[in-house]
N, CA and C atoms of all chains as a GROMACS GRO file, in nm:
protein
  576
    1MET      N    1   1.403  -1.180   1.776
    1MET     CA    2   1.462  -1.122   1.654
    1MET      C    3   1.613  -1.104   1.675
    2SER      N    4   1.692  -1.167   1.592
    2SER     CA    5   1.836  -1.162   1.610
    2SER      C    6   1.894  -1.030   1.557
    3ALA      N    7   2.020  -1.006   1.592
    3ALA     CA    8   2.086  -0.883   1.545
    3ALA      C    9   2.097  -0.882   1.393
    4HIS      N   10   2.117  -0.999   1.336
    4HIS     CA   11   2.125  -1.012   1.191
    4HIS      C   12   1.996  -0.966   1.124
    5GLU      N   13   1.883  -1.008   1.178
    5GLU     CA   14   1.754  -0.969   1.122
    5GLU      C   15   1.727  -0.820   1.140
    6VAL      N   16   1.772  -0.768   1.255
    6VAL     CA   17   1.753  -0.624   1.281
    6VAL      C   18   1.831  -0.542   1.178
    7VAL      N   19   1.956  -0.583   1.152
    7VAL     CA   20   2.038  -0.510   1.054
    7VAL      C   21   1.973  -0.514   0.917
    8VAL      N   22   1.924  -0.633   0.877
    8VAL     CA   23   1.856  -0.645   0.747
    8VAL      C   24   1.734  -0.555   0.742
    9ALA      N   25   1.655  -0.557   0.849
    9ALA     CA   26   1.532  -0.476   0.851
    9ALA      C   27   1.564  -0.327   0.843
   10VAL      N   28   1.668  -0.285   0.917
   10VAL     CA   29   1.704  -0.142   0.917
   10VAL      C   30   1.752  -0.099   0.778
   11LEU      N   31   1.839  -0.181   0.718
   11LEU     CA   32   1.889  -0.146   0.583
   11LEU      C   33   1.775  -0.142   0.481
   12LEU      N   34   1.687  -0.241   0.492
   12LEU     CA   35   1.576  -0.248   0.397
   12LEU      C   36   1.480  -0.131   0.416
   13ALA      N   37   1.451  -0.099   0.542
   13ALA     CA   38   1.360   0.013   0.570
   13ALA      C   39   1.422   0.144   0.521
   14GLY      N   40   1.552   0.160   0.542
   14GLY     CA   41   1.619   0.281   0.494
   14GLY      C   42   1.613   0.293   0.343
   15GLY      N   43   1.644   0.184   0.274
   15GLY     CA   44   1.643   0.186   0.128
   15GLY      C   45   1.505   0.213   0.072
   16VAL      N   46   1.407   0.140   0.124
   16VAL     CA   47   1.270   0.158   0.074
   16VAL      C   48   1.218   0.297   0.110
   17GLY      N   49   1.255   0.344   0.230
   17GLY     CA   50   1.211   0.478   0.271
   17GLY      C   51   1.265   0.587   0.181
   18ILE      N   52   1.393   0.576   0.146
   18ILE     CA   53   1.453   0.676   0.057
   18ILE      C   54   1.385   0.674  -0.079
   19VAL      N   55   1.362   0.553  -0.131
   19VAL     CA   56   1.297   0.543  -0.263
   19VAL      C   57   1.154   0.599  -0.256
   20ALA      N   58   1.083   0.569  -0.147
   20ALA     CA   59   0.946   0.621  -0.132
   20ALA      C   60   0.947   0.773  -0.122
   21LEU      N   61   1.044   0.828  -0.049
   21LEU     CA   62   1.053   0.975  -0.038
   21LEU      C   63   1.084   1.037  -0.175
   22CYS      N   64   1.171   0.972  -0.250
   22CYS     CA   65   1.202   1.021  -0.385
   22CYS      C   66   1.077   1.023  -0.471
   23SER      N   67   0.998   0.916  -0.461
   23SER     CA   68   0.877   0.907  -0.542
   23SER      C   69   0.777   1.017  -0.501
   24ALA      N   70   0.759   1.033  -0.370
   24ALA     CA   71   0.666   1.136  -0.322
   24ALA      C   72   0.714   1.276  -0.360
   25GLY      N   73   0.845   1.299  -0.341
   25GLY     CA   74   0.899   1.431  -0.375
   25GLY      C   75   0.886   1.461  -0.522
   26MET      N   76   0.911   1.359  -0.605
   26MET     CA   77   0.898   1.379  -0.749
   26MET      C   78   0.753   1.416  -0.785
   27ALA      N   79   0.658   1.352  -0.718
   27ALA     CA   80   0.518   1.379  -0.750
   27ALA      C   81   0.474   1.518  -0.702
   28LEU      N   82   0.537   1.567  -0.594
   28LEU     CA   83   0.493   1.693  -0.534
   28LEU      C   84   0.555   1.816  -0.600
   29MET      N   85   0.664   1.799  -0.671
   29MET     CA   86   0.730   1.915  -0.732
   29MET      C   87   0.648   1.970  -0.848
   30ALA      N   88   0.679   2.095  -0.884
   30ALA     CA   89   0.596   2.163  -0.983
   30ALA      C   90   0.647   2.150  -1.126
   31SER      N   91   0.779   2.160  -1.146
   31SER     CA   92   0.830   2.160  -1.282
   31SER      C   93   0.914   2.035  -1.309
   32ALA      N   94   0.943   2.011  -1.437
   32ALA     CA   95   1.020   1.893  -1.475
   32ALA      C   96   1.161   1.898  -1.417
   33TYR      N   97   1.221   2.018  -1.413
   33TYR     CA   98   1.356   2.032  -1.357
   33TYR      C   99   1.357   1.998  -1.208
   34ASP      N  100   1.255   2.046  -1.137
   34ASP     CA  101   1.247   2.014  -0.994
   34ASP      C  102   1.227   1.864  -0.973
   35ARG      N  103   1.144   1.805  -1.056
   35ARG     CA  104   1.119   1.660  -1.043
   35ARG      C  105   1.246   1.580  -1.070
   36LEU      N  106   1.329   1.631  -1.161
   36LEU     CA  107   1.451   1.561  -1.201
   36LEU      C  108   1.547   1.543  -1.082
   37HIS      N  109   1.541   1.636  -0.986
   37HIS     CA  110   1.629   1.627  -0.870
   37HIS      C  111   1.601   1.504  -0.784
   38PHE      N  112   1.484   1.444  -0.799
   38PHE     CA  113   1.447   1.332  -0.712
   38PHE      C  114   1.474   1.196  -0.776
   39VAL      N  115   1.528   1.195  -0.897
   39VAL     CA  116   1.557   1.068  -0.963
   39VAL      C  117   1.690   1.011  -0.914
   40ALA      N  118   1.793   1.094  -0.909
   40ALA     CA  119   1.927   1.047  -0.872
   40ALA      C  120   1.937   0.993  -0.729
   41PRO      N  121   1.871   1.056  -0.628
   41PRO     CA  122   1.886   1.004  -0.491
   41PRO      C  123   1.833   0.862  -0.473
   42ALA      N  124   1.754   0.814  -0.568
   42ALA     CA  125   1.704   0.676  -0.557
   42ALA      C  126   1.819   0.576  -0.560
   43SER      N  127   1.934   0.617  -0.613
   43SER     CA  128   2.049   0.525  -0.616
   43SER      C  129   2.099   0.495  -0.474
   44VAL      N  130   2.081   0.590  -0.381
   44VAL     CA  131   2.118   0.563  -0.242
   44VAL      C  132   2.030   0.452  -0.185
   45GLY      N  133   1.901   0.458  -0.221
   45GLY     CA  134   1.810   0.352  -0.180
   45GLY      C  135   1.851   0.217  -0.237
   46ALA      N  136   1.896   0.219  -0.363
   46ALA     CA  137   1.940   0.095  -0.427
   46ALA      C  138   2.060   0.036  -0.354
   47ILE      N  139   2.152   0.123  -0.310
   47ILE     CA  140   2.270   0.074  -0.237
   47ILE      C  141   2.229   0.010  -0.104
   48LEU      N  142   2.137   0.074  -0.033
   48LEU     CA  143   2.093   0.019   0.096
   48LEU      C  144   2.021  -0.114   0.077
   49ILE      N  145   1.938  -0.123  -0.029
   49ILE     CA  146   1.867  -0.249  -0.054
   49ILE      C  147   1.966  -0.360  -0.091
   50ALA      N  148   2.065  -0.326  -0.172
   50ALA     CA  149   2.167  -0.425  -0.208
   50ALA      C  150   2.245  -0.468  -0.084
   51ALA      N  151   2.272  -0.373   0.005
   51ALA     CA  152   2.342  -0.408   0.130
   51ALA      C  153   2.257  -0.503   0.214
   52ALA      N  154   2.125  -0.479   0.215
   52ALA     CA  155   2.036  -0.568   0.291
   52ALA      C  156   2.039  -0.710   0.233
   53VAL      N  157   2.039  -0.720   0.100
   53VAL     CA  158   2.046  -0.853   0.036
   53VAL      C  159   2.179  -0.920   0.070
   54LEU      N  160   2.287  -0.842   0.068
   54LEU     CA  161   2.419  -0.898   0.099
   54LEU      C  162   2.426  -0.949   0.243
   55VAL      N  163   2.370  -0.871   0.336
   55VAL     CA  164   2.372  -0.913   0.477
   55VAL      C  165   2.287  -1.038   0.495
   56GLU      N  166   2.175  -1.046   0.424
   56GLU     CA  167   2.084  -1.161   0.438
   56GLU      C  168   2.146  -1.288   0.380
   57GLU      N  169   2.208  -1.275   0.264
   57GLU     CA  170   2.251  -1.394   0.190
   57GLU      C  171   2.402  -1.419   0.198
   58SER      N  172   2.477  -1.324   0.253
   58SER     CA  173   2.624  -1.329   0.248
   58SER      C  174   2.667  -1.337   0.101
   59PRO      N  175   2.796  -1.352   0.071
   59PRO     CA  176   2.836  -1.356  -0.070
   59PRO      C  177   2.774  -1.476  -0.143
   60SER      N  178   2.686  -1.447  -0.236
   60SER     CA  179   2.620  -1.551  -0.314
   60SER      C  180   2.585  -1.491  -0.450
   61LEU      N  181   2.520  -1.571  -0.533
   61LEU     CA  182   2.489  -1.521  -0.668
   61LEU      C  183   2.392  -1.404  -0.662
   62ILE      N  184   2.290  -1.414  -0.578
   62ILE     CA  185   2.193  -1.304  -0.569
   62ILE      C  186   2.258  -1.181  -0.507
   63GLY      N  187   2.357  -1.204  -0.418
   63GLY     CA  188   2.430  -1.090  -0.362
   63GLY      C  189   2.508  -1.016  -0.470
   64ILE      N  190   2.571  -1.094  -0.558
   64ILE     CA  191   2.646  -1.032  -0.668
   64ILE      C  192   2.551  -0.956  -0.761
   65LYS      N  193   2.434  -1.015  -0.787
   65LYS     CA  194   2.337  -0.946  -0.873
   65LYS      C  195   2.286  -0.818  -0.806
   66ALA      N  196   2.270  -0.823  -0.675
   66ALA     CA  197   2.226  -0.703  -0.603
   66ALA      C  198   2.332  -0.593  -0.612
   67ILE      N  199   2.460  -0.631  -0.599
   67ILE     CA  200   2.568  -0.533  -0.612
   67ILE      C  201   2.568  -0.476  -0.754
   68LEU      N  202   2.552  -0.565  -0.852
   68LEU     CA  203   2.548  -0.519  -0.992
   68LEU      C  204   2.435  -0.419  -1.014
   69ALA      N  205   2.317  -0.450  -0.960
   69ALA     CA  206   2.202  -0.361  -0.976
   69ALA      C  207   2.230  -0.225  -0.912
   70ALA      N  208   2.287  -0.228  -0.790
   70ALA     CA  209   2.314  -0.102  -0.720
   70ALA      C  210   2.418  -0.018  -0.795
   71VAL      N  211   2.525  -0.085  -0.840
   71VAL     CA  212   2.629  -0.012  -0.914
   71VAL      C  213   2.572   0.044  -1.045
   72PHE      N  214   2.489  -0.036  -1.110
   72PHE     CA  215   2.429   0.010  -1.235
   72PHE      C  216   2.343   0.135  -1.212
   73VAL      N  217   2.260   0.132  -1.109
   73VAL     CA  218   2.175   0.248  -1.079
   73VAL      C  219   2.262   0.367  -1.040
   74LEU      N  220   2.368   0.340  -0.960
   74LEU     CA  221   2.456   0.448  -0.914
   74LEU      C  222   2.525   0.517  -1.032
   75VAL      N  223   2.566   0.438  -1.132
   75VAL     CA  224   2.639   0.494  -1.246
   75VAL      C  225   2.543   0.562  -1.346
   76THR      N  226   2.428   0.500  -1.368
   76THR     CA  227   2.340   0.550  -1.475
   76THR      C  228   2.251   0.666  -1.430
   77SER      N  229   2.224   0.679  -1.302
   77SER     CA  230   2.133   0.786  -1.257
   77SER      C  231   2.183   0.926  -1.294
   78PRO      N  232   2.310   0.959  -1.265
   78PRO     CA  233   2.357   1.094  -1.304
   78PRO      C  234   2.359   1.114  -1.455
   79VAL      N  235   2.394   1.007  -1.528
   79VAL     CA  236   2.396   1.016  -1.675
   79VAL      C  237   2.256   1.048  -1.727
   80LEU      N  238   2.159   0.976  -1.672
   80LEU     CA  239   2.020   0.994  -1.714
   80LEU      C  240   1.969   1.133  -1.677
   81ALA      N  241   2.003   1.178  -1.557
   81ALA     CA  242   1.958   1.310  -1.513
   81ALA      C  243   2.017   1.418  -1.603
   82HIS      N  244   2.145   1.403  -1.636
   82HIS     CA  245   2.209   1.502  -1.722
   82HIS      C  246   2.148   1.501  -1.863
   83ALA      N  247   2.128   1.381  -1.918
   83ALA     CA  248   2.074   1.370  -2.054
   83ALA      C  249   1.932   1.427  -2.060
   84THR      N  250   1.853   1.398  -1.957
   84THR     CA  251   1.716   1.448  -1.957
   84THR      C  252   1.713   1.600  -1.938
   85GLY      N  253   1.796   1.650  -1.847
   85GLY     CA  254   1.802   1.795  -1.827
   85GLY      C  255   1.844   1.867  -1.954
   86ARG      N  256   1.941   1.811  -2.023
   86ARG     CA  257   1.986   1.871  -2.149
   86ARG      C  258   1.874   1.868  -2.252
   87ALA      N  259   1.802   1.755  -2.260
   87ALA     CA  260   1.692   1.744  -2.356
   87ALA      C  261   1.582   1.844  -2.326
   88LEU      N  262   1.552   1.862  -2.198
   88LEU     CA  263   1.448   1.959  -2.159
   88LEU      C  264   1.489   2.100  -2.197
   89TRP      N  265   1.617   2.131  -2.173
   89TRP     CA  266   1.666   2.265  -2.203
   89TRP      C  267   1.660   2.291  -2.354
   90ILE      N  268   1.702   2.194  -2.433
   90ILE     CA  269   1.700   2.209  -2.579
   90ILE      C  270   1.557   2.220  -2.628
   91ARG      N  271   1.468   2.145  -2.567
   91ARG     CA  272   1.326   2.152  -2.605
   91ARG      C  273   1.269   2.291  -2.583
   92GLU      N  274   1.312   2.357  -2.474
   92GLU     CA  275   1.259   2.490  -2.441
   92GLU      C  276   1.330   2.601  -2.517
   93HIS      N  277   1.463   2.591  -2.528
   93HIS     CA  278   1.540   2.703  -2.581
   93HIS      C  279   1.600   2.680  -2.719
   94GLY      N  280   1.589   2.559  -2.772
   94GLY     CA  281   1.654   2.529  -2.898
   94GLY      C  282   1.795   2.482  -2.878
   95ALA      N  283   1.854   2.426  -2.984
   95ALA     CA  284   1.989   2.373  -2.973
   95ALA      C  285   2.089   2.486  -2.950
   96PRO      N  286   2.187   2.467  -2.863
   96PRO     CA  287   2.286   2.572  -2.838
   96PRO      C  288   2.376   2.593  -2.960
   97THR      N  289   2.392   2.720  -2.996
   97THR     CA  290   2.483   2.750  -3.108
   97THR      C  291   2.596   2.834  -3.053
   98MET      N  292   2.711   2.776  -3.041
   98MET     CA  293   2.827   2.845  -2.984
   98MET      C  294   2.920   2.890  -3.096
   99GLY      N  295   2.940   3.019  -3.106
   99GLY     CA  296   3.039   3.071  -3.198
   99GLY      C  297   3.175   3.073  -3.133
  100PRO      N  298   3.277   3.114  -3.205
  100PRO     CA  299   3.413   3.113  -3.148
  100PRO      C  300   3.428   3.209  -3.032
  101ARG      N  301   3.346   3.318  -3.025
  101ARG     CA  302   3.365   3.416  -2.918
  101ARG      C  303   3.247   3.419  -2.821
  102ASP      N  304   3.149   3.328  -2.838
  102ASP     CA  305   3.032   3.330  -2.750
  102ASP      C  306   3.073   3.299  -2.608
  103GLY      N  307   3.031   3.383  -2.516
  103GLY     CA  308   3.060   3.360  -2.375
  103GLY      C  309   3.199   3.404  -2.335
  104ILE      N  310   3.277   3.460  -2.425
  104ILE     CA  311   3.412   3.505  -2.392
  104ILE      C  312   3.419   3.656  -2.406
  105GLU      N  313   3.451   3.722  -2.295
  105GLU     CA  314   3.462   3.867  -2.300
  105GLU      C  315   3.602   3.905  -2.349
  106VAL      N  316   3.606   3.991  -2.452
  106VAL     CA  317   3.736   4.031  -2.507
  106VAL      C  318   3.755   4.179  -2.478
  107GLU      N  319   3.868   4.211  -2.417
  107GLU     CA  320   3.896   4.352  -2.385
  107GLU      C  321   3.938   4.426  -2.511
  108GLU      N  322   3.877   4.544  -2.530
  108GLU     CA  323   3.915   4.627  -2.645
  108GLU      C  324   4.044   4.701  -2.609
  109THR      N  325   4.144   4.698  -2.698
  109THR     CA  326   4.270   4.769  -2.669
  109THR      C  327   4.285   4.887  -2.764
  110MET      N  328   0.456  -1.390   0.590
  110MET     CA  329   0.484  -1.251   0.548
  110MET      C  330   0.616  -1.206   0.610
  111THR      N  331   0.718  -1.198   0.529
  111THR     CA  332   0.849  -1.156   0.580
  111THR      C  333   0.868  -1.006   0.556
  112VAL      N  334   0.978  -0.955   0.610
  112VAL     CA  335   1.009  -0.813   0.591
  112VAL      C  336   1.034  -0.782   0.443
  113TRP      N  337   1.076  -0.886   0.369
  113TRP     CA  338   1.104  -0.867   0.226
  113TRP      C  339   0.975  -0.844   0.148
  114PHE      N  340   0.870  -0.915   0.185
  114PHE     CA  341   0.741  -0.894   0.117
  114PHE      C  342   0.686  -0.754   0.147
  115VAL      N  343   0.703  -0.711   0.273
  115VAL     CA  344   0.658  -0.576   0.310
  115VAL      C  345   0.734  -0.471   0.230
  116ALA      N  346   0.866  -0.492   0.217
  116ALA     CA  347   0.947  -0.396   0.140
  116ALA      C  348   0.906  -0.395  -0.007
  117ALA      N  349   0.880  -0.514  -0.062
  117ALA     CA  350   0.838  -0.521  -0.202
  117ALA      C  351   0.704  -0.449  -0.221
  118GLY      N  352   0.613  -0.469  -0.125
  118GLY     CA  353   0.483  -0.400  -0.133
  118GLY      C  354   0.499  -0.249  -0.126
  119ALA      N  355   0.589  -0.204  -0.036
  119ALA     CA  356   0.612  -0.059  -0.024
  119ALA      C  357   0.671  -0.002  -0.153
  120LEU      N  358   0.761  -0.079  -0.214
  120LEU     CA  359   0.820  -0.032  -0.341
  120LEU      C  360   0.714  -0.026  -0.451
  121LEU      N  361   0.625  -0.125  -0.453
  121LEU     CA  362   0.518  -0.122  -0.553
  121LEU      C  363   0.424  -0.004  -0.529
  122LEU      N  364   0.400   0.028  -0.401
  122LEU     CA  365   0.318   0.146  -0.370
  122LEU      C  366   0.386   0.274  -0.415
  123ALA      N  367   0.520   0.274  -0.409
  123ALA     CA  368   0.594   0.394  -0.451
  123ALA      C  369   0.582   0.418  -0.601
  124LEU      N  370   0.534   0.316  -0.674
  124LEU     CA  371   0.514   0.334  -0.818
  124LEU      C  372   0.389   0.419  -0.847
  125ILE      N  373   0.298   0.426  -0.750
  125ILE     CA  374   0.170   0.495  -0.775
  125ILE      C  375   0.190   0.644  -0.805
  126PRO      N  376   0.271   0.718  -0.724
  126PRO     CA  377   0.293   0.860  -0.759
  126PRO      C  378   0.353   0.876  -0.899
  127CYS      N  379   0.442   0.785  -0.936
  127CYS     CA  380   0.501   0.792  -1.071
  127CYS      C  381   0.393   0.775  -1.177
  128ALA      N  382   0.302   0.680  -1.154
  128ALA     CA  383   0.194   0.656  -1.250
  128ALA      C  384   0.103   0.778  -1.260
  129VAL      N  385   0.075   0.840  -1.144
  129VAL     CA  386  -0.012   0.959  -1.145
  129VAL      C  387   0.052   1.072  -1.226
  130VAL      N  388   0.183   1.092  -1.204
  130VAL     CA  389   0.252   1.199  -1.279
  130VAL      C  390   0.254   1.164  -1.428
  131CYS      N  391   0.278   1.037  -1.462
  131CYS     CA  392   0.280   0.995  -1.603
  131CYS      C  393   0.147   1.024  -1.670
  132ILE      N  394   0.038   1.004  -1.597
  132ILE     CA  395  -0.095   1.020  -1.657
  132ILE      C  396  -0.136   1.166  -1.663
  133ARG      N  397  -0.108   1.242  -1.556
  133ARG     CA  398  -0.167   1.375  -1.543
  133ARG      C  399  -0.077   1.490  -1.585
  134ALA      N  400   0.055   1.471  -1.578
  134ALA     CA  401   0.144   1.586  -1.601
  134ALA      C  402   0.179   1.599  -1.750
  135ARG      N  403   0.259   1.701  -1.779
  135ARG     CA  404   0.300   1.722  -1.919
  135ARG      C  405   0.401   1.615  -1.959
  136LEU      N  406   0.430   1.612  -2.090
  136LEU     CA  407   0.517   1.507  -2.145
  136LEU      C  408   0.656   1.508  -2.080
  137GLU      N  409   0.714   1.628  -2.063
  137GLU     CA  410   0.848   1.638  -2.005
  137GLU      C  411   0.852   1.579  -1.864
  138GLU      N  412   0.748   1.610  -1.786
  138GLU     CA  413   0.743   1.561  -1.648
  138GLU      C  414   0.714   1.412  -1.645
  139ALA      N  415   0.635   1.364  -1.743
  139ALA     CA  416   0.604   1.221  -1.748
  139ALA      C  417   0.731   1.139  -1.777
  140VAL      N  418   0.821   1.193  -1.860
  140VAL     CA  419   0.946   1.123  -1.890
  140VAL      C  420   1.028   1.107  -1.762
  141VAL      N  421   1.035   1.213  -1.683
  141VAL     CA  422   1.110   1.207  -1.557
  141VAL      C  423   1.047   1.102  -1.463
  142ALA      N  424   0.914   1.102  -1.456
  142ALA     CA  425   0.846   1.004  -1.370
  142ALA      C  426   0.872   0.861  -1.418
  143LEU      N  427   0.878   0.845  -1.549
  143LEU     CA  428   0.904   0.712  -1.606
  143LEU      C  429   1.044   0.664  -1.570
  144GLN      N  430   1.140   0.755  -1.567
  144GLN     CA  431   1.276   0.716  -1.529
  144GLN      C  432   1.280   0.664  -1.386
  145LEU      N  433   1.215   0.737  -1.296
  145LEU     CA  434   1.213   0.693  -1.156
  145LEU      C  435   1.136   0.562  -1.143
  146ALA      N  436   1.029   0.547  -1.220
  146ALA     CA  437   0.950   0.423  -1.213
  146ALA      C  438   1.034   0.303  -1.257
  147GLY      N  439   1.121   0.322  -1.356
  147GLY     CA  440   1.208   0.212  -1.400
  147GLY      C  441   1.300   0.166  -1.290
  148VAL      N  442   1.359   0.262  -1.219
  148VAL     CA  443   1.450   0.227  -1.108
  148VAL      C  444   1.373   0.155  -0.997
  149ILE      N  445   1.255   0.208  -0.964
  149ILE     CA  446   1.176   0.147  -0.855
  149ILE      C  447   1.132   0.006  -0.894
  150ALA      N  448   1.092  -0.013  -1.020
  150ALA     CA  449   1.048  -0.146  -1.064
  150ALA      C  450   1.164  -0.246  -1.057
  151GLY      N  451   1.282  -0.203  -1.098
  151GLY     CA  452   1.399  -0.292  -1.090
  151GLY      C  453   1.429  -0.332  -0.947
  152LEU      N  454   1.424  -0.234  -0.856
  152LEU     CA  455   1.451  -0.265  -0.715
  152LEU      C  456   1.342  -0.354  -0.656
  153ALA      N  457   1.217  -0.331  -0.697
  153ALA     CA  458   1.107  -0.414  -0.646
  153ALA      C  459   1.125  -0.560  -0.690
  154LEU      N  460   1.170  -0.581  -0.813
  154LEU     CA  461   1.194  -0.717  -0.861
  154LEU      C  462   1.307  -0.784  -0.784
  155LEU      N  463   1.411  -0.705  -0.752
  155LEU     CA  464   1.523  -0.759  -0.673
  155LEU      C  465   1.476  -0.804  -0.534
  156VAL      N  466   1.395  -0.718  -0.471
  156VAL     CA  467   1.345  -0.751  -0.338
  156VAL      C  468   1.248  -0.870  -0.345
  157LEU      N  469   1.166  -0.876  -0.450
  157LEU     CA  470   1.073  -0.988  -0.465
  157LEU      C  471   1.148  -1.120  -0.484
  158SER      N  472   1.257  -1.115  -0.560
  158SER     CA  473   1.334  -1.239  -0.582
  158SER      C  474   1.393  -1.289  -0.451
  159GLU      N  475   1.432  -1.197  -0.364
  159GLU     CA  476   1.483  -1.236  -0.232
  159GLU      C  477   1.369  -1.287  -0.144
  160ALA      N  478   1.253  -1.220  -0.155
  160ALA     CA  479   1.138  -1.262  -0.072
  160ALA      C  480   1.091  -1.401  -0.111
  161LEU      N  481   1.092  -1.431  -0.241
  161LEU     CA  482   1.044  -1.561  -0.288
  161LEU      C  483   1.152  -1.668  -0.286
  162ARG      N  484   1.275  -1.628  -0.250
  162ARG     CA  485   1.390  -1.720  -0.250
  162ARG      C  486   1.411  -1.782  -0.388
  163ARG      N  487   1.391  -1.702  -0.491
  163ARG     CA  488   1.415  -1.748  -0.628
  163ARG      C  489   1.528  -1.664  -0.687
  164GLU      N  490   1.648  -1.718  -0.678
  164GLU     CA  491   1.766  -1.643  -0.720
  164GLU      C  492   1.763  -1.600  -0.866
  165PRO      N  493   1.718  -1.685  -0.960
  165PRO     CA  494   1.721  -1.644  -1.101
  165PRO      C  495   1.633  -1.523  -1.130
  166PHE      N  496   1.531  -1.497  -1.045
  166PHE     CA  497   1.444  -1.383  -1.070
  166PHE      C  498   1.520  -1.251  -1.061
  167ALA      N  499   1.634  -1.252  -0.992
  167ALA     CA  500   1.712  -1.129  -0.980
  167ALA      C  501   1.766  -1.084  -1.116
  168ASP      N  502   1.776  -1.180  -1.210
  168ASP     CA  503   1.818  -1.141  -1.346
  168ASP      C  504   1.717  -1.044  -1.408
  169LEU      N  505   1.588  -1.068  -1.376
  169LEU     CA  506   1.483  -0.979  -1.429
  169LEU      C  507   1.507  -0.835  -1.385
  170SER      N  508   1.551  -0.822  -1.261
  170SER     CA  509   1.579  -0.688  -1.208
  170SER      C  510   1.686  -0.618  -1.291
  171LEU      N  511   1.794  -0.691  -1.322
  171LEU     CA  512   1.903  -0.632  -1.401
  171LEU      C  513   1.854  -0.597  -1.542
  172VAL      N  514   1.771  -0.686  -1.599
  172VAL     CA  515   1.720  -0.661  -1.734
  172VAL      C  516   1.629  -0.538  -1.736
  173VAL      N  517   1.543  -0.528  -1.634
  173VAL     CA  518   1.453  -0.412  -1.627
  173VAL      C  519   1.532  -0.283  -1.612
  174LEU      N  520   1.635  -0.286  -1.525
  174LEU     CA  521   1.715  -0.165  -1.506
  174LEU      C  522   1.787  -0.124  -1.635
  175ALA      N  523   1.843  -0.223  -1.705
  175ALA     CA  524   1.915  -0.191  -1.829
  175ALA      C  525   1.819  -0.139  -1.936
  176CYS      N  526   1.704  -0.207  -1.952
  176CYS     CA  527   1.608  -0.163  -2.054
  176CYS      C  528   1.551  -0.026  -2.019
  177SER      N  529   1.528  -0.002  -1.891
  177SER     CA  530   1.474   0.127  -1.849
  177SER      C  531   1.573   0.239  -1.880
  178PHE      N  532   1.702   0.212  -1.856
  178PHE     CA  533   1.805   0.313  -1.883
  178PHE      C  534   1.811   0.344  -2.034
  179ALA      N  535   1.814   0.238  -2.116
  179ALA     CA  536   1.822   0.259  -2.260
  179ALA      C  537   1.696   0.331  -2.311
  180GLY      N  538   1.580   0.287  -2.263
  180GLY     CA  539   1.455   0.350  -2.306
  180GLY      C  540   1.446   0.496  -2.267
  181SER      N  541   1.493   0.526  -2.146
  181SER     CA  542   1.489   0.666  -2.100
  181SER      C  543   1.582   0.754  -2.183
  182LEU      N  544   1.698   0.698  -2.220
  182LEU     CA  545   1.789   0.777  -2.305
  182LEU      C  546   1.726   0.805  -2.441
  183PHE      N  547   1.660   0.704  -2.498
  183PHE     CA  548   1.591   0.724  -2.625
  183PHE      C  549   1.481   0.828  -2.612
  184LEU      N  550   1.403   0.818  -2.503
  184LEU     CA  551   1.294   0.914  -2.482
  184LEU      C  552   1.349   1.056  -2.470
  185ALA      N  553   1.460   1.070  -2.396
  185ALA     CA  554   1.520   1.202  -2.381
  185ALA      C  555   1.566   1.256  -2.516
  186ARG      N  556   1.620   1.168  -2.597
  186ARG     CA  557   1.666   1.211  -2.730
  186ARG      C  558   1.548   1.257  -2.816
  187PHE      N  559   1.439   1.181  -2.812
  187PHE     CA  560   1.321   1.219  -2.890
  187PHE      C  561   1.256   1.345  -2.835
  188LEU      N  562   1.270   1.365  -2.703
  188LEU     CA  563   1.213   1.483  -2.639
  188LEU      C  564   1.277   1.610  -2.694
  189GLU      N  565   1.406   1.601  -2.725
  189GLU     CA  566   1.477   1.718  -2.780
  189GLU      C  567   1.412   1.765  -2.909
  190GLY      N  568   1.381   1.669  -2.995
  190GLY     CA  569   1.336   1.705  -3.129
  190GLY      C  570   1.189   1.732  -3.141
  191SER      N  571   1.111   1.700  -3.038
  191SER     CA  572   0.966   1.713  -3.053
  191SER      C  573   0.912   1.843  -2.996
  192GLY      N  574   0.999   1.938  -2.963
  192GLY     CA  575   0.953   2.062  -2.901
  192GLY      C  576   0.896   2.161  -3.000
   0.00000   0.00000   0.00000
């Protein structure tokens, strides 16, 4: 087994391991908010898997697609987590109604 | 059987907890599981395309990731109004 294959195997095992841990953690948590914390870390797994493809294939079309996939997951995961968390909160508490002085303490003079 | 096939199999196995949560948990939790399942499915397709040495299959991975993102945003939006 060459050093090149070892690097690919390590990167791939790391990426798949992180994704598997995210999946298991998501399944083991109790509430939707807790489960939401395990969606974003999967992007780290995507980066490692893309790195493994890049090391295996060097710069090529599939390498570029792997980079695209990893960047896409990296960018969209926080957006998705935020949008879902906001939707869950609105579902439970109703839409936020902010008046001009809500949340601002005003000193009486 | 290369390391890529093993990785693809492991990623497909990682879909099982997501499926269990989708089936058994409440709607809010199922949406979260579906989001993670979309990411895992996209990565599994990418690894499979490398394992099979079929470069065009990697396009499927990008399409799945994009559709999963758009679908999850729509689901989150509908989740707001269905409470």
